[in-house]
N, C-alpha and C positions, 0 to 999 in steps of 0.2 A: 664748809665754813663760810660764815657771811662775809660781806664787804667789809674790809679793814680801812677805814678812813685814813687814820695816822700813817700806816705803811704805805698807802696810796700816794699820799703827799710827800712822804720822805723819799720814795722811789723816783721822784722827778729830779732829785739833785744827784746825778751820777758822778762817778769819779772824775769824768772829764770836766764837768761843769765846776766841781770843787777846785780842780786844778786852775781853770780858767779864772775863777774868781780870786784865787789867791794870788795869781800873776797881776791880774789887773788891780787888786786893791793893795799890793804889797804886803800880803800877810802869809803866814805858813799855812800850808793845806790842813794841818792839824787844828790849827784855830779857826778856820773857816768850817771845817766839818763840825767842830764843836758848837760853834754858833749856829750852825743850821739845825743841828740836834735840838736846840733850845728854841730857835724861832718857829719852827713848824708847830710844835704843841703850844706854844704861847699864842700864835695867831688863832689856833683852833679853840683854844681855851677863852680867848677874848670873844669868839663868835658864840660859844656857849653861854658866856655870861651876858652877853649883850642880848641874846635871844631871850633869856630868861628876865633880865632887868628891865628891858625896854617893853616887852610884851607885843613887839611889833615883828613877830615871826615871818609874816608875809612880805614886809619890806626887806627884810634881810634875806629871804629866800630870793627875791628879785635882784638883790645886790650879788649874791654869789652865782646865780645863773648868768649874770652880765659878765662875771669873770671867767666863766667856763672856756673861753677861747684861750686864755692865758695859761692854762695847766699844762704846759709843756716845756721840756727843757730848752727848746729854742727860744720861747719867749722870755725865759729868765736869762739866758745867755745874752739875747739882744739888750735887754735892760742893763745888765752888768757892763756890757761894753760901751754904755753911754749913748747909743744911737737912738735910743727910744725914750727921750726924757718924758714923754706922755705916760709911759709905762710906770716910771719911777714917781711921777705925780700921782697917777691912779693908786699905786700902792700907798703912798703917803695919806691919800684920802681914805683908803680903806682902814689904815691903822687910826686914823683920827675918829672915824666912825665907831671903831671897836673900842679904843682906849682913851678917846678924848685928850685932854691935857697930860695924860699919865704916859702917852706914848714916847715921850723923851726920856722918862725915868726908866721904862722898861728898856729902851735902846741902851742906856747907861749901864744897867744890870747885865745885860747880855755881853756887852763889850768888856765888862770886868770879868764875868765867868768865862768867856772864851779867850781872854788875854789878846784882844784885837782892838784897834783904834775905834773910837765912838764913831767916827765918819765912815768907817768900813762897815760897823754894825748897823748903822742907818741905811747904808745903800743895800745891804743884804736884806735887812727888814722890809725895805720898799720893794725890792725885787721878788722876795719870796712871798709876800702877801697876797699878790693876785694869783699867782699860781697855787697856793696853798688853798685859798677860797674858791679858786676856779674848780679844783678836784671835788669839792662839796657841790658846786654848781652842776658839774657834770653828771655827778651821781643823780642829783635832784631831777635834772632834765631827763636822763635815760630811764628813771623810775616814776616819771610824772607826779612827783610829790607835791602836795598842796601844803599850806602853812602848817596844818596839824601834822602831816607826815613828816614834814621837815624837822618839827620840834621833836617829834619821836624819834627820828633817825639820829639826831645830835645826842639825845639822852642815851641812846643805845651804845654810842661811842665814847661817852663821858669817862668811864673809868679809865679806859687805856689812855686817852689824850691827857687827863689830868695827871695820871700816874707818870707820864713822860717828862713833865716839867722838872728840870734839874734843881737840885738843892740850892744851888747858888742864884737862883732867880725867884725872889721873893714876890710872886705875882699876887697872891692873896693879899698881902700888906698893901700893895698899891691899889688894888681893887676894893679895899676896905672890908675884907672878909675875915672871919676868925681862921678859916683854912680854906683849901681848895675843895674840900669834900663838900662845902656848901653849895657849889656851883651844880646846877643841874637839878636842884631839888624841885623846882617847879615845872621843868620841862615836860616830865611825864604826864602832867596833868593838861598841859596845853592841848594835846592832840585829842583828848576827849572832851575838853571844855564846851566846845560847841555843841556836842551831842547831849551833855549834861544840861547845858542852858535850854535846849528844846525840850528835854525831859521834864525839866522844872516847869517850863511854861505850860506844857500839856497837862502836868499833874495840877497846877494852879487852875487851869480852865476847868478841868474835871470836877475839883472841888467847888468851883462856882456853879456848875451845872447841878451838883448834887443838892447844893442849897437852894437854888432856883426850883429844882424840880418838886419839892415839897409843896410849892405853892402853884402847881400847874404849869410851869414854864417850859411845856414840851418843844416849844419852838427853839429853845436854846441847844437841844441836841443837833438840830440841823446846823446851827451856827458852830458848834463844836466840830462837826465833821468837816465843814468848810475850812475852819481854822486850822485843823490837824493836816489837812490836804495841802494847804499853803505853806505851812511850816516844813512839810516833809518835802514839797517841790523845792523849796528854797534851799533846804540843807543839801538835797541831792545835787542841785546845780552848783552850790558854792563848795561844799565839802568833797563831794565825789569827783566833780569835775575837774579839780585840781588847779585849774588855771583858766584865765580869760581866753587864752588862745584856743583851747580845746572846745569851749563852748560853740565857737564859730566855725571849727575846722570841719570840712567834708570832703576836701580834696587831698586824699592822702596817697602817696606813692608808696607807703609801707606795705599796702597790700595791692599795689599797681592800681590805685584809683585817682587818677588825675581827671577832675571833672571837666565837662565841656564849658564853653563860653557861657552857659546859663547857669553854671554852678551845680549841675545835676550831680548827685552823689550816689555812689554805689554803696550798699550795706557792707560794713566792715567784716573781715573775716576773723572771728573770734575763736576758730577752732584750732588754728596753728599757734603752738607754742614754741617761740624761738629760743635757741640755746645762746646765753650770753657768753662771749669770749674776751680775751685780751688780745690785741694785735701789737706786736712789738716792732718798731721802726728802726732803721739802722742807727739813727742819731739817739736811741734808748727812749724815745717816747713811747709810752704804753698807751693804747687806745682801747676804750671800753665799746665793743661792737657786737654784732650778732655773727654767729657761724654762717658762712656762705653769703654774709651781706656784702655790700660794695666795698667796704674797707678790707674785708678779708680777701675778696676777689682780687681787687686792685694790687694790693701789696704783694700777693702771691705772684701775680703776673709781672709786675715790676722787678721782682727778685729773679724770676726765671729768664736767664739770657738766651734760652733756645726759642723763646716766643717773640716775635717782632711786633712793633708798634705799627699803626696805620689807620687810615680813615674808615675802615670797617671794623675796627676793634672798639666795641661799646660796653659800657658797665651801666646798669640802672640803679639810681639811688633807690633805697628801699626804707628810708625813715625820714622822709621829706614831706612837710605839710604846707599847704598854703590855705588862706583864709578863702571862703567861698567866692568863686567867680573872680578871683583877684590874683595879683602877682605878688602879694605881701607874704613873705614867709613868717611862719610861726615861730615864737621864741625857741620852742623844743627842736624845731628844724635846724637851728644854727648849731646844734650838737654835731650833726652829721656833716654840715658845711665845714665846722671847725676841723673835724677829723680830716676831712679831704685836704684842707689847708696844711695840716700838719704832715700829711703824706707828701704833699708837693714840695714841702720845706725839706723833708728827709731824702727825696729823690729830685734834686735840683736840676737834673738834666730833662726830666720829664715835662712834656708839653701837652695840654689837653684842650678840648672843645667842648662846650656844654650844648646839647640838644634838648629840644622840648617837643613833646608829642601828645596828640589827643585822639580820640576815636572819631567816628564818623557822624555822631550825633551832632545837631546844632548846625549854626551857620559856619561854613568852611572858612570864610574870611575872618570872622571873629575868633574862631578857634586858632587860626594860625597867628593872629595878632597876639592872643593870650599866652600861646605857647612860647613866642618870642619874648613876651615881658617876663614869663617865668624863667626862662633860661638866662636872660640878662640878670634877673634878680639873684640867681645863684653866682654868676661872675662878679656882681657887684659885692655879694657877701664875701667871696673869697679875697677880693681885693681890700676889703676893710679888715681882713685878717693878715694883712701884710704879706701875702702871696705875691712872689716876684711876677710883675705884669708880662715879663717874657715868657712865662709858662702858660699863659692863658691865651689861646688862639681864638677868642671871641665866643660867641653864643648865636645859635641859630633855631627859630622856632619852625617846625615842619608841619605843625598843625595835624591834620588827618591823612597827610600826603602817603605816608607808609603804614596807615592802619589797614589791618587785614580783615577784621570783622566788619560785616555789613551794619549799617545803622540800626537796623531792626533785629540784629543779632541778640541773644540773651546777653545780659550784662556780664556773666562770668567769662563770656568770650571778649566782649568789648573793653573789659577793664585792663586786659594785657597791651592794649594799644596807647594806654595813658601813662606816661612816665616822663621822667627828666633823666637824662643820661649823660654819660662822660665818654668821650671818644679820646683815646690816648694816641696822639699824633707823633710823639717821639718818647724815647725813654733811655 
């Protein structure tokens, strides 16, 4: 069975979270649950409609990716407690982007439908919007969706999302539609529009060549070949590459490929197909990860009371990317950083240290500096995700100090020495 966006988003709102919201807002749990059941599909329907009506699938894709870190019960809980005004502000901004000046009307309808105060409905909307959109962002990041793939994915989820809008919420009327069935009519075409445009351009060029061919314009065939090559190259870079980050990434820990200071890259291992799994945390957060990946290993270790923490306990990141020769994390890498942040929040007694490592190629001093900068970048990323600073015992770049393979060894051996790792110091 394929990924169910609506259920994944709804699963963020656990029973404990509903109780917490009811207590904080002075509402019944039944009313909060009813409101959430309307808010989640409403936000997703707004995203569907906005993607179709604006034609800016790329911009909206970047928006949901930016919300990926908020797709957790802990983020929603923090927003509800009023300790994170920025999250509520962010949620209000998302709602304005999706619904414009109609957001207030939608809030009023949900309030009436659920039998709760408008102020409560507004707080729930602002708290739930980042998490709901973040669920889309997490899926997009993990599956390397480009704008076309994003539009296609939304279209595949349309029927269930729209079908979940309760009768008491007249979203179609507010959005100026004859019915919610109208939403998504253009999305299926967005994914293939670029390819269609290219095909049309090529066809037009061929017709021009045919017309010129009769007058002895053989040189035009050479021009056609050059034009087709340019179009194909542009399409592959933009459509298949998926995003700006992956056009420059060569330093990937996904396959244990952390480049040296010169940015030297090892060829990616495309033979291994990794199994996707869901890792459930004690606070109810569900992480999308890989079987045997760092999230899987780390959570298993933290739950096992028979295993002790210590300076020799290390786990390697397996889906972390940096731009060539730099310490700048790519957008996609923030998904795994976000997962680690969620794990730390679910295990508040855990303390970790980040380590950076390179192989023996290149200048040793430069390698050590780069490994330090990259380890620091991960710590910075965790701090931005509101991880308790007391859980972070710093970062250290070891360069090639612990590398085992010789500098002239085959890359298959040297790539094992290139990684960013987590040491669990306390649990």
